[in-house]
ROMIDO-482489 format. One line per field, with one value per atom (N, C-alpha, C): atom name; residue in three letters; x, y, z; residue number from 1. Coordinates in steps of 0.1 Angstrom, whole numbers. Example, Ala and Ser with C-alpha at 12.3 -4.5 7.8 and 13.67 -1.06 7.14 Angstrom:
2
atome	N,CA,C,N,CA,C
residu	ALA,ALA,ALA,SER,SER,SER
c1	132,123,132,128,137,129
c2	-57,-45,-33,-22,-11,0
c3	78,78,78,71,71,79
num	1,1,1,2,2,2
end
This chain:
283
atome	N,CA,C,N,CA,C,N,CA,C,N,CA,C,N,CA,C,N,CA,C,N,CA,C,N,CA,C,N,CA,C,N,CA,C,N,CA,C,N,CA,C,N,CA,C,N,CA,C,N,CA,C,N,CA,C,N,CA,C,N,CA,C,N,CA,C,N,CA,C,N,CA,C,N,CA,C,N,CA,C,N,CA,C,N,CA,C,N,CA,C,N,CA,C,N,CA,C,N,CA,C,N,CA,C,N,CA,C,N,CA,C,N,CA,C,N,CA,C,N,CA,C,N,CA,C,N,CA,C,N,CA,C,N,CA,C,N,CA,C,N,CA,C,N,CA,C,N,CA,C,N,CA,C,N,CA,C,N,CA,C,N,CA,C,N,CA,C,N,CA,C,N,CA,C,N,CA,C,N,CA,C,N,CA,C,N,CA,C,N,CA,C,N,CA,C,N,CA,C,N,CA,C,N,CA,C,N,CA,C,N,CA,C,N,CA,C,N,CA,C,N,CA,C,N,CA,C,N,CA,C,N,CA,C,N,CA,C,N,CA,C,N,CA,C,N,CA,C,N,CA,C,N,CA,C,N,CA,C,N,CA,C,N,CA,C,N,CA,C,N,CA,C,N,CA,C,N,CA,C,N,CA,C,N,CA,C,N,CA,C,N,CA,C,N,CA,C,N,CA,C,N,CA,C,N,CA,C,N,CA,C,N,CA,C,N,CA,C,N,CA,C,N,CA,C,N,CA,C,N,CA,C,N,CA,C,N,CA,C,N,CA,C,N,CA,C,N,CA,C,N,CA,C,N,CA,C,N,CA,C,N,CA,C,N,CA,C,N,CA,C,N,CA,C,N,CA,C,N,CA,C,N,CA,C,N,CA,C,N,CA,C,N,CA,C,N,CA,C,N,CA,C,N,CA,C,N,CA,C,N,CA,C,N,CA,C,N,CA,C,N,CA,C,N,CA,C,N,CA,C,N,CA,C,N,CA,C,N,CA,C,N,CA,C,N,CA,C,N,CA,C,N,CA,C,N,CA,C,N,CA,C,N,CA,C,N,CA,C,N,CA,C,N,CA,C,N,CA,C,N,CA,C,N,CA,C,N,CA,C,N,CA,C,N,CA,C,N,CA,C,N,CA,C,N,CA,C,N,CA,C,N,CA,C,N,CA,C,N,CA,C,N,CA,C,N,CA,C,N,CA,C,N,CA,C,N,CA,C,N,CA,C,N,CA,C,N,CA,C,N,CA,C,N,CA,C,N,CA,C,N,CA,C,N,CA,C,N,CA,C,N,CA,C,N,CA,C,N,CA,C,N,CA,C,N,CA,C,N,CA,C,N,CA,C,N,CA,C,N,CA,C,N,CA,C,N,CA,C,N,CA,C,N,CA,C,N,CA,C,N,CA,C,N,CA,C,N,CA,C,N,CA,C,N,CA,C,N,CA,C,N,CA,C,N,CA,C,N,CA,C,N,CA,C,N,CA,C,N,CA,C,N,CA,C,N,CA,C,N,CA,C,N,CA,C,N,CA,C,N,CA,C,N,CA,C,N,CA,C,N,CA,C,N,CA,C,N,CA,C,N,CA,C,N,CA,C,N,CA,C,N,CA,C,N,CA,C,N,CA,C,N,CA,C,N,CA,C,N,CA,C,N,CA,C,N,CA,C,N,CA,C,N,CA,C,N,CA,C,N,CA,C,N,CA,C,N,CA,C,N,CA,C,N,CA,C,N,CA,C,N,CA,C,N,CA,C,N,CA,C,N,CA,C,N,CA,C,N,CA,C,N,CA,C,N,CA,C,N,CA,C,N,CA,C,N,CA,C,N,CA,C,N,CA,C,N,CA,C,N,CA,C,N,CA,C,N,CA,C,N,CA,C,N,CA,C,N,CA,C,N,CA,C,N,CA,C,N,CA,C,N,CA,C,N,CA,C,N,CA,C,N,CA,C,N,CA,C,N,CA,C,N,CA,C,N,CA,C,N,CA,C,N,CA,C,N,CA,C,N,CA,C,N,CA,C,N,CA,C,N,CA,C,N,CA,C,N,CA,C,N,CA,C,N,CA,C,N,CA,C,N,CA,C,N,CA,C,N,CA,C,N,CA,C,N,CA,C,N,CA,C,N,CA,C,N,CA,C,N,CA,C,N,CA,C,N,CA,C,N,CA,C,N,CA,C,N,CA,C,N,CA,C,N,CA,C,N,CA,C,N,CA,C,N,CA,C,N,CA,C
residu	MET,MET,MET,SER,SER,SER,GLY,GLY,GLY,ASP,ASP,ASP,PRO,PRO,PRO,VAL,VAL,VAL,LEU,LEU,LEU,LEU,LEU,LEU,GLY,GLY,GLY,GLY,GLY,GLY,VAL,VAL,VAL,PRO,PRO,PRO,LYS,LYS,LYS,PRO,PRO,PRO,PHE,PHE,PHE,GLY,GLY,GLY,ILE,ILE,ILE,GLU,GLU,GLU,ALA,ALA,ALA,ALA,ALA,ALA,SER,SER,SER,SER,SER,SER,TRP,TRP,TRP,LEU,LEU,LEU,SER,SER,SER,ARG,ARG,ARG,LEU,LEU,LEU,ALA,ALA,ALA,LEU,LEU,LEU,ALA,ALA,ALA,GLN,GLN,GLN,GLY,GLY,GLY,CYS,CYS,CYS,THR,THR,THR,VAL,VAL,VAL,ARG,ARG,ARG,GLU,GLU,GLU,LEU,LEU,LEU,LEU,LEU,LEU,ARG,ARG,ARG,PHE,PHE,PHE,LEU,LEU,LEU,ASN,ASN,ASN,LEU,LEU,LEU,SER,SER,SER,SER,SER,SER,ASP,ASP,ASP,GLU,GLU,GLU,ASP,ASP,ASP,LEU,LEU,LEU,ASP,ASP,ASP,VAL,VAL,VAL,GLN,GLN,GLN,LEU,LEU,LEU,ARG,ARG,ARG,GLY,GLY,GLY,ASN,ASN,ASN,ALA,ALA,ALA,LEU,LEU,LEU,SER,SER,SER,GLU,GLU,GLU,LEU,LEU,LEU,ARG,ARG,ARG,ARG,ARG,ARG,LYS,LYS,LYS,CYS,CYS,CYS,GLY,GLY,GLY,LEU,LEU,LEU,PRO,PRO,PRO,GLY,GLY,GLY,VAL,VAL,VAL,SER,SER,SER,PHE,PHE,PHE,ALA,ALA,ALA,TYR,TYR,TYR,ALA,ALA,ALA,GLU,GLU,GLU,PHE,PHE,PHE,VAL,VAL,VAL,ILE,ILE,ILE,ASP,ASP,ASP,GLY,GLY,GLY,VAL,VAL,VAL,GLN,GLN,GLN,TYR,TYR,TYR,ALA,ALA,ALA,LYS,LYS,LYS,LEU,LEU,LEU,ARG,ARG,ARG,HIS,HIS,HIS,ARG,ARG,ARG,CYS,CYS,CYS,LEU,LEU,LEU,LEU,LEU,LEU,SER,SER,SER,ASP,ASP,ASP,ARG,ARG,ARG,GLN,GLN,GLN,ARG,ARG,ARG,SER,SER,SER,SER,SER,SER,ARG,ARG,ARG,PHE,PHE,PHE,ARG,ARG,ARG,VAL,VAL,VAL,CYS,CYS,CYS,PRO,PRO,PRO,ASP,ASP,ASP,CYS,CYS,CYS,LEU,LEU,LEU,MET,MET,MET,ARG,ARG,ARG,GLU,GLU,GLU,GLY,GLY,GLY,GLU,GLU,GLU,GLY,GLY,GLY,GLY,GLY,GLY,GLY,GLY,GLY,THR,THR,THR,MET,MET,MET,PHE,PHE,PHE,ILE,ILE,ILE,LEU,LEU,LEU,TRP,TRP,TRP,ARG,ARG,ARG,PHE,PHE,PHE,VAL,VAL,VAL,ASP,ASP,ASP,TRP,TRP,TRP,ARG,ARG,ARG,TYR,TYR,TYR,CYS,CYS,CYS,PRO,PRO,PRO,LEU,LEU,LEU,HIS,HIS,HIS,ARG,ARG,ARG,CYS,CYS,CYS,LEU,LEU,LEU,MET,MET,MET,ASP,ASP,ASP,GLU,GLU,GLU,ARG,ARG,ARG,CYS,CYS,CYS,PHE,PHE,PHE,ALA,ALA,ALA,CYS,CYS,CYS,ARG,ARG,ARG,SER,SER,SER,HIS,HIS,HIS,ILE,ILE,ILE,ARG,ARG,ARG,PHE,PHE,PHE,PRO,PRO,PRO,ILE,ILE,ILE,ASP,ASP,ASP,MET,MET,MET,ASP,ASP,ASP,GLN,GLN,GLN,THR,THR,THR,ARG,ARG,ARG,ALA,ALA,ALA,GLY,GLY,GLY,ARG,ARG,ARG,GLU,GLU,GLU,GLY,GLY,GLY,PHE,PHE,PHE,ALA,ALA,ALA,SER,SER,SER,GLN,GLN,GLN,ARG,ARG,ARG,ARG,ARG,ARG,CYS,CYS,CYS,GLN,GLN,GLN,ASN,ASN,ASN,CYS,CYS,CYS,ALA,ALA,ALA,ALA,ALA,ALA,ASP,ASP,ASP,LEU,LEU,LEU,ALA,ALA,ALA,GLU,GLU,GLU,ALA,ALA,ALA,PRO,PRO,PRO,ARG,ARG,ARG,VAL,VAL,VAL,THR,THR,THR,VAL,VAL,VAL,ASP,ASP,ASP,PHE,PHE,PHE,ASP,ASP,ASP,SER,SER,SER,SER,SER,SER,ALA,ALA,ALA,ARG,ARG,ARG,PHE,PHE,PHE,SER,SER,SER,GLU,GLU,GLU,ARG,ARG,ARG,GLU,GLU,GLU,GLN,GLN,GLN,GLY,GLY,GLY,TRP,TRP,TRP,LEU,LEU,LEU,LEU,LEU,LEU,ALA,ALA,ALA,GLY,GLY,GLY,ARG,ARG,ARG,LYS,LYS,LYS,PHE,PHE,PHE,VAL,VAL,VAL,ALA,ALA,ALA,THR,THR,THR,PHE,PHE,PHE,CYS,CYS,CYS,GLY,GLY,GLY,GLU,GLU,GLU,GLY,GLY,GLY,SER,SER,SER,GLY,GLY,GLY,ASP,ASP,ASP,PRO,PRO,PRO,ALA,ALA,ALA,HIS,HIS,HIS,LEU,LEU,LEU,CYS,CYS,CYS,PRO,PRO,PRO,SER,SER,SER,MET,MET,MET,GLU,GLU,GLU,ARG,ARG,ARG,LEU,LEU,LEU,LEU,LEU,LEU,MET,MET,MET,VAL,VAL,VAL,VAL,VAL,VAL,ASP,ASP,ASP,ASP,ASP,ASP,LEU,LEU,LEU,PRO,PRO,PRO,ARG,ARG,ARG,PRO,PRO,PRO,GLU,GLU,GLU,ALA,ALA,ALA,TRP,TRP,TRP,ARG,ARG,ARG,ILE,ILE,ILE,ALA,ALA,ALA,GLU,GLU,GLU,ALA,ALA,ALA,ARG,ARG,ARG,ILE,ILE,ILE,ARG,ARG,ARG,PHE,PHE,PHE,GLN,GLN,GLN,ALA,ALA,ALA,THR,THR,THR,ARG,ARG,ARG,GLU,GLU,GLU,ALA,ALA,ALA,ASN,ASN,ASN,ALA,ALA,ALA,THR,THR,THR,SER,SER,SER,LYS,LYS,LYS,GLY,GLY,GLY,LEU,LEU,LEU,TRP,TRP,TRP,SER,SER,SER,LYS,LYS,LYS,GLY,GLY,GLY,GLY,GLY,GLY,THR,THR,THR,GLU,GLU,GLU,HIS,HIS,HIS,PRO,PRO,PRO,ALA,ALA,ALA,TRP,TRP,TRP,PRO,PRO,PRO,TRP,TRP,TRP,PRO,PRO,PRO,PRO,PRO,PRO,SER,SER,SER,ARG,ARG,ARG
c1	295,304,300,309,306,297,297,288,274,271,257,248,235,225,221,219,214,203,195,183,188,184,189,179,167,156,144,134,122,123,133,135,130,119,113,123,122,130,125,134,131,130,121,119,127,130,139,136,123,120,111,111,103,109,100,104,108,119,123,112,105,94,83,81,71,76,89,94,95,97,98,85,74,61,61,66,66,76,87,97,91,85,79,69,60,50,57,67,74,81,86,94,84,72,63,65,70,73,66,67,61,71,66,75,84,78,87,98,96,106,117,112,121,130,124,132,142,139,149,160,157,167,177,171,179,185,182,187,182,169,163,153,151,142,128,118,104,99,108,104,109,117,122,117,116,112,121,116,124,131,124,131,142,141,152,164,160,170,179,172,178,186,198,208,221,232,245,247,253,256,244,233,221,216,216,212,222,234,244,242,239,237,224,214,202,205,212,216,223,233,241,232,224,216,206,201,190,196,209,214,211,209,205,217,216,227,229,241,245,237,229,221,207,204,190,188,176,172,182,190,199,192,181,174,167,161,155,165,177,188,192,193,197,188,175,164,165,165,165,178,189,202,200,192,189,181,172,163,172,181,190,199,205,214,207,194,187,182,184,180,165,158,143,137,144,140,125,118,104,94,99,89,84,91,86,81,81,77,64,55,42,45,40,41,31,29,20,29,23,30,40,38,47,58,59,70,67,55,51,50,55,56,42,38,25,28,18,20,7,10,-1,1,-10,-8,-15,-10,-16,-23,-37,-44,-39,-35,-30,-17,-8,5,3,-6,-9,-15,-22,-29,-19,-8,0,6,8,14,29,36,50,57,70,79,74,73,69,54,46,32,27,18,13,22,33,42,42,48,48,61,61,73,78,91,97,91,88,83,70,62,49,49,61,62,62,64,66,52,52,39,35,45,41,41,42,40,25,17,3,-4,3,-3,8,3,12,14,26,28,27,28,27,13,4,-10,-19,-13,-21,-33,-31,-42,-37,-47,-43,-40,-30,-27,-37,-39,-48,-41,-44,-38,-45,-58,-66,-73,-77,-86,-99,-103,-116,-128,-126,-138,-140,-129,-130,-123,-116,-109,-97,-92,-80,-67,-58,-45,-38,-29,-21,-7,-5,7,14,28,36,49,56,53,42,36,24,25,19,19,7,9,-1,-10,-4,-12,-22,-20,-30,-40,-40,-50,-62,-72,-84,-81,-73,-69,-61,-52,-45,-54,-63,-72,-81,-84,-92,-84,-71,-63,-56,-56,-50,-36,-26,-12,-6,-12,-8,-10,-1,-2,-12,-16,-26,-40,-41,-53,-52,-63,-64,-62,-53,-51,-62,-69,-79,-92,-96,-109,-109,-97,-95,-100,-104,-108,-96,-98,-88,-85,-73,-70,-69,-66,-65,-79,-90,-103,-108,-100,-104,-108,-118,-122,-110,-108,-97,-101,-92,-94,-83,-87,-77,-71,-58,-51,-48,-56,-54,-54,-42,-40,-45,-46,-50,-65,-73,-87,-96,-91,-99,-101,-113,-116,-116,-113,-113,-103,-91,-80,-79,-78,-74,-60,-56,-42,-33,-37,-29,-27,-38,-38,-29,-30,-20,-6,-3,10,15,5,9,13,6,9,22,25,37,49,47,58,61,51,54,62,59,67,81,83,97,104,97,103,109,101,106,116,115,125,138,139,152,159,152,159,163,158,162,173,179,191,188,176,173,177,184,189,200,207,218,228,232,242,256,256,269,269,273,273,281,291,300,292,284,277,262,257,243,235,241,233,222,211,200,205,200,203,195,202,195,188,195,189,176,175,163,152,156,146,140,148,143,134,137,128,115,115,102,94,100,92,82,84,75,62,62,51,43,47,40,29,18,7,8,2,1,-8,-5,-13,-28,-32,-46,-52,-45,-50,-52,-42,-44,-55,-57,-67,-81,-83,-96,-98,-87,-88,-90,-83,-85,-99,-105,-118,-128,-126,-135,-133,-120,-118,-124,-122,-127,-143,-149,-163,-168,-162,-166,-164,-153,-151,-162,-166,-177,-190,-193,-206,-205,-194,-193,-194,-189,-190,-204,-211,-225,-234,-231,-239,-237,-225,-222,-229,-228,-235,-250,-256,-270,-275,-265,-268,-274,-272,-277,-268,-271,-264,-274,-273,-282,-275,-279,-273,-279,-290,-296,-292,-302,-299,-296,-298,-296,-284,-276,-264,-254,-247,-236,-223,-215,-203,-193,-184,-174,-164,-162,-153,-161,-159,-168,-165,-175,-174,-186,-184,-171,-162,-149,-140,-143,-141,-144,-133,-136,-126,-118
c2	-71,-81,-95,-103,-116,-125,-122,-129,-124,-113,-108,-117,-118,-126,-121,-130,-126,-135,-130,-138,-148,-160,-171,-174,-169,-172,-164,-165,-158,-143,-139,-125,-122,-114,-111,-102,-103,-95,-81,-71,-57,-54,-45,-41,-28,-25,-14,-1,4,17,16,5,3,11,17,23,13,16,6,4,15,14,5,4,-5,-20,-22,-35,-41,-32,-37,-44,-39,-46,-60,-61,-74,-84,-78,-86,-91,-82,-87,-98,-96,-106,-120,-119,-132,-138,-130,-136,-140,-136,-139,-132,-120,-111,-98,-90,-77,-67,-56,-45,-40,-39,-34,-44,-56,-66,-65,-63,-62,-50,-38,-26,-28,-35,-37,-46,-56,-64,-57,-47,-39,-26,-24,-12,1,1,13,18,31,38,40,37,38,53,61,76,84,79,86,80,88,84,73,61,49,51,57,59,69,79,88,81,72,65,55,49,38,43,48,52,51,51,50,37,39,27,19,26,19,10,15,6,-5,-2,-13,-24,-20,-30,-38,-32,-39,-49,-45,-55,-67,-64,-75,-84,-79,-87,-95,-90,-96,-104,-104,-111,-106,-92,-86,-81,-81,-76,-61,-56,-42,-32,-36,-26,-24,-32,-31,-17,-12,2,13,10,20,33,30,42,50,43,50,58,52,59,72,70,81,93,90,100,107,99,105,113,108,116,130,131,144,152,146,154,159,151,155,166,164,174,188,188,200,206,198,201,204,195,196,186,174,163,161,162,158,167,179,189,185,177,173,158,151,137,136,128,125,117,122,115,120,112,117,122,126,132,123,110,100,96,104,101,88,83,71,75,66,69,68,78,78,78,74,73,78,83,84,73,67,56,58,52,51,38,38,25,16,22,14,8,15,10,-2,-1,-12,-24,-21,-32,-40,-34,-41,-53,-63,-76,-75,-84,-85,-77,-74,-68,-55,-54,-41,-39,-47,-45,-47,-38,-40,-36,-29,-24,-8,-2,12,17,27,33,45,47,58,71,73,86,89,79,81,87,88,95,110,115,130,137,148,156,161,164,171,161,148,139,135,144,143,136,133,125,116,105,95,98,102,106,94,81,69,66,67,64,76,88,100,101,99,100,106,111,116,105,108,98,99,88,87,87,97,97,89,87,79,68,58,47,53,49,54,49,38,32,37,38,42,55,60,73,73,61,60,64,70,72,59,59,47,48,39,40,27,28,16,21,12,-2,-4,-15,-19,-34,-39,-53,-59,-63,-66,-78,-87,-99,-95,-83,-79,-69,-65,-56,-64,-56,-63,-70,-64,-70,-83,-83,-95,-106,-102,-112,-118,-111,-116,-124,-125,-133,-126,-112,-105,-100,-107,-104,-95,-84,-75,-60,-52,-38,-31,-39,-34,-32,-38,-37,-27,-19,-10,-19,-16,-24,-22,-10,-7,-14,-14,-20,-31,-34,-45,-42,-30,-26,-27,-31,-32,-17,-12,2,4,-7,-7,-4,-5,-3,11,19,33,40,49,57,65,64,72,86,95,109,112,112,113,127,128,140,142,150,153,168,173,188,193,185,190,191,182,182,183,182,182,196,200,213,212,201,199,207,209,216,230,240,253,254,265,266,266,272,272,258,250,237,228,230,222,226,238,243,236,235,228,214,206,192,191,199,198,203,213,217,206,199,188,177,174,164,169,181,186,187,190,191,178,167,154,149,152,147,153,165,170,162,156,147,134,131,118,121,133,136,144,147,155,170,175,189,190,179,179,189,196,206,201,188,181,168,167,154,143,147,136,129,136,130,130,136,137,143,154,161,170,171,179,194,199,213,222,230,239,250,254,265,260,248,242,241,236,235,248,258,272,277,274,279,272,259,252,254,256,256,267,278,289,285,275,271,260,255,245,251,243,249,247,255,252,240,232,220,222,233,236,240,247,251,239,229,217,208,208,199,204,217,222,220,222,220,206,197,182,177,182,178,182,195,199,191,188,181,167,160,147,147,157,158,160,168,171,158,150,138,128,127,118,122,134,139,136,138,135,120,112,97,93,99,95,99,111,116,108,103,95,81,76,62,63,75,76,83,88,95,108,114,128,135,148,156,162,160,165,174,186,194,191,185,181,167,158,144,141,128,123,115,113,104,111,103,107,104,114,111,104,96,89,99,111,120,132,137,147,161,168,183,190,200,206,196,199,190,190,178,177,185,190,197,187
c3	91,96,91,90,84,93,106,115,116,109,109,103,108,101,87,78,64,61,51,47,36,38,29,18,19,9,12,3,4,2,-6,-9,-23,-24,-37,-45,-58,-67,-68,-65,-67,-82,-85,-99,-102,-114,-118,-112,-112,-107,-95,-88,-76,-65,-56,-44,-34,-26,-16,-5,-2,8,3,-10,-16,-14,-17,-17,-3,7,21,25,20,23,17,5,-2,5,10,17,30,38,51,49,38,36,32,24,20,31,41,52,64,63,74,87,85,97,95,106,105,99,94,89,100,112,124,126,126,128,117,105,93,95,99,100,111,121,132,127,119,113,104,97,87,93,106,113,107,104,98,108,107,117,111,119,115,116,121,123,112,102,91,78,68,55,50,47,44,30,21,8,9,18,20,28,37,45,36,26,19,7,11,1,7,-1,5,13,25,33,38,41,45,34,21,10,8,9,7,17,30,40,37,32,29,18,8,-3,2,11,17,25,34,43,35,24,17,4,2,-9,-22,-23,-36,-44,-57,-65,-63,-66,-64,-71,-81,-89,-83,-73,-67,-62,-66,-61,-65,-75,-80,-85,-92,-98,-87,-77,-66,-58,-56,-49,-56,-70,-78,-77,-77,-77,-63,-52,-39,-36,-42,-41,-47,-58,-64,-54,-48,-38,-27,-22,-11,-15,-28,-33,-34,-38,-39,-25,-15,-1,0,-7,-6,3,4,13,12,24,25,18,15,9,-4,-11,-25,-25,-14,-13,-5,-11,-4,9,20,33,43,54,64,76,86,98,104,102,108,98,88,77,70,71,63,48,40,25,19,12,5,-10,-18,-33,-40,-52,-62,-72,-77,-86,-99,-109,-122,-124,-126,-127,-138,-149,-161,-158,-151,-147,-138,-128,-119,-126,-137,-144,-153,-157,-167,-162,-171,-167,-168,-162,-163,-153,-156,-146,-141,-128,-121,-120,-127,-126,-111,-106,-93,-82,-85,-74,-75,-64,-63,-69,-78,-84,-76,-76,-68,-73,-86,-91,-85,-81,-75,-61,-55,-42,-43,-55,-57,-56,-49,-48,-61,-70,-82,-94,-92,-103,-104,-111,-110,-122,-132,-143,-149,-154,-160,-175,-179,-193,-202,-197,-205,-209,-199,-202,-202,-201,-203,-194,-181,-172,-159,-151,-138,-129,-120,-109,-98,-91,-80,-67,-58,-45,-34,-37,-28,-35,-27,-32,-37,-49,-55,-47,-40,-33,-18,-11,3,7,-3,-2,8,11,19,11,18,11,9,-1,-5,2,12,20,20,20,21,28,36,38,48,47,56,58,69,71,63,51,41,46,54,58,69,75,85,80,68,62,57,54,48,35,27,14,17,27,30,36,44,50,40,29,19,8,10,1,-10,-9,-20,-16,-20,-16,-27,-29,-40,-36,-40,-38,-48,-57,-66,-59,-48,-40,-29,-27,-16,-3,5,17,28,26,36,33,20,17,6,1,-9,-23,-25,-39,-48,-61,-71,-76,-72,-76,-91,-98,-113,-119,-112,-117,-114,-109,-107,-120,-119,-131,-136,-150,-156,-159,-157,-161,-171,-184,-195,-195,-197,-199,-213,-220,-234,-236,-237,-238,-252,-262,-275,-277,-271,-274,-262,-250,-238,-233,-229,-223,-208,-202,-188,-181,-187,-181,-186,-177,-182,-186,-192,-197,-185,-174,-162,-156,-156,-151,-159,-172,-181,-178,-175,-171,-158,-149,-136,-139,-147,-149,-156,-166,-174,-165,-157,-148,-138,-133,-123,-129,-142,-149,-151,-155,-156,-143,-133,-119,-115,-116,-112,-122,-135,-145,-142,-135,-132,-122,-113,-103,-110,-121,-129,-138,-137,-146,-158,-161,-172,-170,-179,-177,-167,-164,-154,-156,-145,-146,-143,-139,-136,-143,-155,-162,-156,-149,-142,-131,-124,-113,-115,-126,-129,-117,-111,-101,-108,-102,-108,-110,-121,-124,-115,-106,-97,-105,-115,-124,-130,-134,-140,-130,-118,-107,-103,-102,-99,-110,-122,-133,-133,-129,-130,-117,-106,-93,-93,-99,-99,-107,-115,-123,-116,-104,-97,-89,-87,-80,-65,-57,-43,-40,-30,-28,-27,-21,-20,-33,-41,-54,-63,-63,-71,-66,-52,-47,-52,-52,-57,-72,-79,-94,-97,-90,-93,-90,-79,-76,-87,-92,-103,-115,-119,-131,-130,-119,-117,-117,-111,-111,-126,-133,-147,-155,-153,-160,-157,-145,-141,-147,-148,-154,-169,-175,-190,-192,-183,-185,-183,-173,-170,-182,-188,-199,-211,-213,-225,-224,-212,-210,-211,-209,-210,-223,-230,-242,-241,-229,-227,-217,-215,-206,-197,-184,-174,-164,-162,-152,-138,-138,-125,-122,-121,-119,-104,-101,-87,-85,-96,-94,-85,-78,-69,-76,-80,-87,-78,-84,-76,-69,-75,-69,-64,-51,-46,-51,-52,-55,-48,-41,-38,-30,-30,-22,-8,-1,13,20,32,40,48
num	1,1,1,2,2,2,3,3,3,4,4,4,5,5,5,6,6,6,7,7,7,8,8,8,9,9,9,10,10,10,11,11,11,12,12,12,13,13,13,14,14,14,15,15,15,16,16,16,17,17,17,18,18,18,19,19,19,20,20,20,21,21,21,22,22,22,23,23,23,24,24,24,25,25,25,26,26,26,27,27,27,28,28,28,29,29,29,30,30,30,31,31,31,32,32,32,33,33,33,34,34,34,35,35,35,36,36,36,37,37,37,38,38,38,39,39,39,40,40,40,41,41,41,42,42,42,43,43,43,44,44,44,45,45,45,46,46,46,47,47,47,48,48,48,49,49,49,50,50,50,51,51,51,52,52,52,53,53,53,54,54,54,55,55,55,56,56,56,57,57,57,58,58,58,59,59,59,60,60,60,61,61,61,62,62,62,63,63,63,64,64,64,65,65,65,66,66,66,67,67,67,68,68,68,69,69,69,70,70,70,71,71,71,72,72,72,73,73,73,74,74,74,75,75,75,76,76,76,77,77,77,78,78,78,79,79,79,80,80,80,81,81,81,82,82,82,83,83,83,84,84,84,85,85,85,86,86,86,87,87,87,88,88,88,89,89,89,90,90,90,91,91,91,92,92,92,93,93,93,94,94,94,95,95,95,96,96,96,97,97,97,98,98,98,99,99,99,100,100,100,101,101,101,102,102,102,103,103,103,104,104,104,105,105,105,106,106,106,107,107,107,108,108,108,109,109,109,110,110,110,111,111,111,112,112,112,113,113,113,114,114,114,115,115,115,116,116,116,117,117,117,118,118,118,119,119,119,120,120,120,121,121,121,122,122,122,123,123,123,124,124,124,125,125,125,126,126,126,127,127,127,128,128,128,129,129,129,130,130,130,131,131,131,132,132,132,133,133,133,134,134,134,135,135,135,136,136,136,137,137,137,138,138,138,139,139,139,140,140,140,141,141,141,142,142,142,143,143,143,144,144,144,145,145,145,146,146,146,147,147,147,148,148,148,149,149,149,150,150,150,151,151,151,152,152,152,153,153,153,154,154,154,155,155,155,156,156,156,157,157,157,158,158,158,159,159,159,160,160,160,161,161,161,162,162,162,163,163,163,164,164,164,165,165,165,166,166,166,167,167,167,168,168,168,169,169,169,170,170,170,171,171,171,172,172,172,173,173,173,174,174,174,175,175,175,176,176,176,177,177,177,178,178,178,179,179,179,180,180,180,181,181,181,182,182,182,183,183,183,184,184,184,185,185,185,186,186,186,187,187,187,188,188,188,189,189,189,190,190,190,191,191,191,192,192,192,193,193,193,194,194,194,195,195,195,196,196,196,197,197,197,198,198,198,199,199,199,200,200,200,201,201,201,202,202,202,203,203,203,204,204,204,205,205,205,206,206,206,207,207,207,208,208,208,209,209,209,210,210,210,211,211,211,212,212,212,213,213,213,214,214,214,215,215,215,216,216,216,217,217,217,218,218,218,219,219,219,220,220,220,221,221,221,222,222,222,223,223,223,224,224,224,225,225,225,226,226,226,227,227,227,228,228,228,229,229,229,230,230,230,231,231,231,232,232,232,233,233,233,234,234,234,235,235,235,236,236,236,237,237,237,238,238,238,239,239,239,240,240,240,241,241,241,242,242,242,243,243,243,244,244,244,245,245,245,246,246,246,247,247,247,248,248,248,249,249,249,250,250,250,251,251,251,252,252,252,253,253,253,254,254,254,255,255,255,256,256,256,257,257,257,258,258,258,259,259,259,260,260,260,261,261,261,262,262,262,263,263,263,264,264,264,265,265,265,266,266,266,267,267,267,268,268,268,269,269,269,270,270,270,271,271,271,272,272,272,273,273,273,274,274,274,275,275,275,276,276,276,277,277,277,278,278,278,279,279,279,280,280,280,281,281,281,282,282,282,283,283,283
end
């Protein structure tokens, strides 16, 4: 309605592949309000996944109230439309019990300068997006320093990072560590012995699975709906969450030992160093 309140300024620019749940944190910070107040203004529910909510009419209303162009979050909407079309909803998206959006992050993507640097991408919401094909490294689901999950939206001015003056999602909101400084675990299928053949298959299947929601292999070119046949072919090659958790802990532990051995010029099976990533994995 024409009489509805709209924001007249202080609206940050959304980036091309940014998740709406990521941007809402930046908007609340810029407006000097809480996320709860912002959701009330936008008629959004805090009990449902915000990236799933923000499509169709709800996204159009957000664009109108925030004065955003019609292409804002078009990519995120397209991807989530694919998830809805496949009737998978929350099963393939990282979230906690309160439907709060969780992310895996690529340290190198967070570090990059320019557009989109330091923000959360919609692809990082997917359970099976486990490595960055651009920087060839494993994604990080937790802060390397305090082991907190990476969640948004959040009231960034009330977190430790915010209180210490870091108005950036590149920082762990719980402990203020720079997530871009996390130890890298390189994914090199040609020369690395860290990954078994099965684990390599898991990583590649996860990439193909998510790519299907982005239109790759579309069975309906007119609407770019994801190919259900392709999804069914790939899903059998995806790991169970517990299997991947154990494998990832071993891979990170091995990478840490290799890095320590390289820095000291030796390899020690004993030693007193405590690796950055725990093994065996914590329960």
